[in-house]
C-alpha positions as CSV (number, residue, x, y, z in Angstrom):
1,M,-69.2,-18.9,-221.9
2,N,-66.7,-16.2,-221.1
3,D,-63.0,-16.9,-220.6
4,R,-63.1,-16.5,-216.9
5,R,-66.0,-19.0,-216.5
6,R,-64.4,-21.4,-218.9
7,D,-61.1,-21.2,-216.9
8,G,-63.0,-21.7,-213.7
9,A,-64.8,-24.8,-215.0
10,A,-61.5,-26.3,-216.3
11,V,-59.8,-25.7,-212.9
12,E,-62.7,-27.2,-211.0
13,R,-62.6,-30.3,-213.2
14,A,-58.9,-30.6,-212.6
15,A,-59.4,-30.2,-208.8
16,A,-62.1,-32.8,-208.8
17,A,-60.0,-35.3,-210.8
18,H,-57.1,-34.7,-208.4
19,L,-59.2,-35.4,-205.3
20,Q,-60.8,-38.4,-206.9
21,A,-57.3,-39.8,-207.7
22,A,-56.5,-39.3,-204.0
23,G,-59.5,-41.5,-203.0
24,L,-62.3,-39.0,-202.5
25,R,-65.7,-39.6,-204.0
26,P,-67.7,-36.7,-205.7
27,L,-71.1,-35.9,-204.2
28,A,-71.9,-32.6,-205.9
29,A,-70.4,-29.6,-207.7
30,N,-71.3,-26.0,-208.2
31,I,-74.3,-25.9,-205.9
32,G,-75.8,-22.5,-205.2
33,F,-77.7,-21.6,-202.0
34,R,-79.0,-18.3,-200.8
35,G,-75.9,-16.6,-199.6
36,G,-73.2,-18.9,-200.9
37,E,-72.0,-21.5,-203.4
38,L,-70.2,-24.8,-203.0
39,D,-67.6,-25.5,-205.6
40,L,-67.1,-29.2,-204.8
41,V,-68.6,-31.6,-202.2
42,M,-66.7,-34.8,-201.8
43,L,-66.8,-37.8,-199.5
44,D,-63.6,-38.9,-197.9
45,A,-63.8,-42.5,-196.8
46,R,-60.0,-43.2,-196.8
47,G,-59.8,-43.4,-193.0
48,A,-61.8,-45.2,-190.3
49,S,-64.8,-42.8,-190.7
50,R,-66.5,-41.1,-193.6
51,V,-66.1,-37.3,-193.8
52,V,-68.1,-34.9,-195.9
53,V,-65.6,-32.5,-197.5
54,F,-66.6,-29.0,-198.8
55,V,-63.9,-27.9,-201.2
56,E,-63.3,-24.3,-202.3
57,V,-61.3,-24.1,-205.5
58,R,-59.2,-21.0,-206.0
59,H,-57.3,-20.2,-209.2
60,R,-54.6,-17.6,-209.6
61,R,-52.5,-17.2,-212.7
62,T,-49.6,-16.0,-210.6
63,A,-48.8,-15.8,-206.9
64,A,-48.0,-12.1,-207.1
65,F,-51.0,-11.2,-204.8
66,G,-50.8,-14.3,-202.5
67,G,-52.1,-17.8,-203.0
68,G,-55.7,-18.7,-203.4
69,A,-56.3,-19.7,-199.8
70,A,-55.2,-16.2,-198.7
71,S,-58.2,-14.8,-200.6
72,I,-60.7,-16.7,-198.4
73,D,-61.6,-14.0,-195.9
74,A,-63.9,-14.3,-192.9
75,G,-66.9,-13.3,-194.9
76,K,-66.3,-15.9,-197.6
77,R,-65.8,-18.6,-194.8
78,R,-69.1,-17.6,-193.3
79,R,-70.9,-17.9,-196.7
80,L,-69.2,-21.3,-197.2
81,V,-70.3,-22.6,-193.8
82,L,-73.9,-21.3,-194.4
83,A,-74.0,-23.1,-197.8
84,A,-72.6,-26.3,-196.2
85,Q,-75.3,-26.2,-193.5
86,Q,-78.0,-25.8,-196.2
87,F,-76.5,-28.7,-198.2
88,L,-76.5,-30.9,-195.1
89,M,-80.1,-30.0,-194.3
90,R,-81.1,-31.1,-197.8
91,E,-79.0,-34.3,-197.8
92,R,-80.4,-36.3,-194.8
93,G,-78.1,-39.2,-195.2
94,L,-75.0,-37.1,-194.7
95,R,-76.2,-35.0,-191.7
96,D,-74.6,-37.0,-189.0
97,L,-71.2,-37.4,-190.7
98,P,-68.2,-35.2,-189.7
99,C,-67.3,-32.4,-192.1
100,R,-64.3,-30.4,-193.0
101,F,-63.5,-27.5,-195.3
102,D,-60.6,-28.0,-197.8
103,V,-59.1,-25.6,-200.3
104,V,-57.5,-26.5,-203.6
105,E,-55.2,-23.8,-204.9
106,A,-54.6,-23.8,-208.6
107,S,-52.0,-21.7,-210.3
108,G,-50.8,-21.3,-213.9
109,D,-52.7,-22.3,-217.0
110,A,-56.3,-23.2,-216.4
111,D,-56.1,-26.2,-218.8
112,A,-53.1,-27.7,-217.0
113,P,-53.0,-26.1,-213.5
114,T,-50.5,-26.8,-210.7
115,L,-52.7,-27.9,-207.8
116,R,-52.1,-27.7,-204.1
117,W,-54.6,-29.4,-201.9
118,I,-55.0,-28.0,-198.3
119,E,-56.9,-30.4,-196.2
120,D,-58.8,-28.9,-193.2
121,A,-58.0,-25.4,-194.4
122,F,-60.4,-23.8,-192.0
123,R,-63.1,-24.7,-189.4
124,A,-66.7,-23.7,-189.3
125,D,-66.0,-21.8,-186.1
126,D,-63.1,-19.8,-187.4
């Protein structure tokens, strides 16, 4: 495994642990579909209703070129929405639940990143 992949895996593990500590439950990770990939899929049951959360994890060693959320352009959002739709088609029990798209920005060292969780970072119709 190359350094970039190793760092990406470490950051995604840290993001998943952070979200679980906040009360979200993991459903899937690193699922590829034609046209897109989902980093993390979580279930948020903290409120009155359960919500399927599609989480994009972005790591930047420095903020010199903007944060990770800034790198999610319209094309990337479309691919994430398409992958989320395909995931929900496959997972019948989750189809009728509300969904949202979150971003976890990670900065610094991949083995001990600083995390910033952005809930409802964008909408499927953005």
